[in-house]
C-alpha positions as CSV (number, residue, x, y, z in Angstrom):
1,M,10.5,83.7,34.0
2,A,13.5,84.3,36.2
3,E,13.5,87.9,35.2
4,Q,9.8,88.1,36.2
5,E,10.6,86.5,39.6
6,A,13.4,89.0,40.2
7,D,11.1,91.8,39.3
8,I,8.5,90.5,41.8
9,I,11.1,90.0,44.5
10,G,12.5,93.5,43.8
11,H,9.0,94.9,44.0
12,L,8.3,93.1,47.3
13,L,11.6,94.4,48.7
14,D,10.5,98.0,47.7
15,I,7.2,97.5,49.4
16,E,9.0,96.2,52.5
17,R,11.3,99.2,52.6
18,S,8.3,101.5,52.2
19,A,6.5,99.7,55.0
20,S,9.6,100.0,57.2
21,A,9.8,103.8,56.4
22,V,6.1,104.2,57.3
23,L,6.5,102.2,60.5
24,T,9.5,104.4,61.5
25,Q,7.6,107.6,60.8
26,A,4.6,106.2,62.8
27,Q,6.9,105.4,65.7
28,E,8.5,108.8,65.6
29,E,5.0,110.5,65.6
30,A,3.9,108.2,68.4
31,D,7.0,109.2,70.4
32,K,6.3,112.9,69.8
33,R,2.7,112.5,70.9
34,I,3.6,110.5,74.0
35,S,6.2,113.1,74.9
36,A,3.8,116.0,74.4
37,A,1.1,114.2,76.5
38,R,3.6,113.4,79.2
39,T,4.8,117.0,79.3
40,Q,1.2,118.2,79.5
41,A,0.3,115.7,82.2
42,E,3.3,116.8,84.3
43,Q,2.4,120.4,83.9
44,N,-1.2,119.7,85.0
45,F,0.0,117.6,87.9
46,K,2.4,120.4,89.0
47,A,-0.3,123.0,88.8
48,Q,-2.8,120.9,90.8
49,Y,-0.1,120.0,93.3
50,D,0.9,123.6,93.8
51,A,-2.7,124.6,94.3
52,I,-3.2,121.9,96.9
53,V,0.0,122.8,98.7
54,A,-1.0,126.5,98.7
55,D,-4.4,125.7,100.2
56,E,-2.9,123.4,102.8
57,E,-0.3,126.0,103.8
58,K,-3.1,128.6,104.2
59,R,-5.1,126.1,106.3
60,L,-2.1,125.4,108.4
61,A,-1.4,129.1,109.0
62,S,-5.0,129.7,109.9
63,E,-5.1,126.8,112.3
64,T,-1.8,127.7,113.8
65,S,-3.0,131.3,114.3
66,A,-6.2,130.0,116.0
67,I,-4.2,127.7,118.3
68,V,-1.8,130.5,119.2
69,Q,-4.7,132.9,120.0
70,K,-6.4,130.2,122.2
71,Y,-3.1,129.5,123.9
72,D,-2.5,133.2,124.6
73,A,-6.1,133.6,125.9
74,D,-5.8,130.5,128.1
75,V,-2.5,131.7,129.6
76,A,-3.9,135.2,130.2
77,A,-6.9,133.7,131.9
78,Y,-4.7,131.5,134.1
79,K,-2.5,134.5,135.0
80,E,-5.6,136.4,135.9
81,R,-7.0,133.6,138.0
82,V,-3.7,133.2,139.8
83,S,-3.2,136.9,140.4
84,S,-6.8,137.3,141.6
85,A,-6.7,134.3,144.0
86,S,-6.6,135.2,147.7
87,K,-3.4,134.7,149.4
88,D,-3.5,133.0,152.8
89,I,0.0,133.9,154.1
90,P,-0.3,132.5,157.6
91,S,-1.4,129.1,156.3
92,F,1.4,129.1,153.7
93,N,3.9,129.9,156.5
94,K,2.6,127.0,158.6
95,L,2.9,124.7,155.7
96,L,6.5,125.8,155.1
97,D,7.3,125.3,158.7
98,K,5.8,121.8,158.7
99,V,7.6,120.8,155.5
100,L,11.0,122.3,156.1
101,F,11.3,122.0,159.8
102,A,9.5,118.8,160.5
103,S,11.7,116.2,162.2
């Protein structure tokens, strides 16, 4: 009877070792799958991030170009208005006399 109990205990220990080995293998496989999924997710994120950044940089360049063109056009129009404005030299001289020589 003691021998039979020892055999049963030995068998249970063997089953426990097998279960531990299976659990270790399952944990290693899970770690591999998690690592692969993380790597894939990071690659997908980077690809999408790079695409968004590229689109936003293109939009920024386009908007900047439009603003620069509008600025240049506004400055040219202002210069044209100023240069085409009539000059009233006698009135300007009177204003200078009034401002500079007023006592």
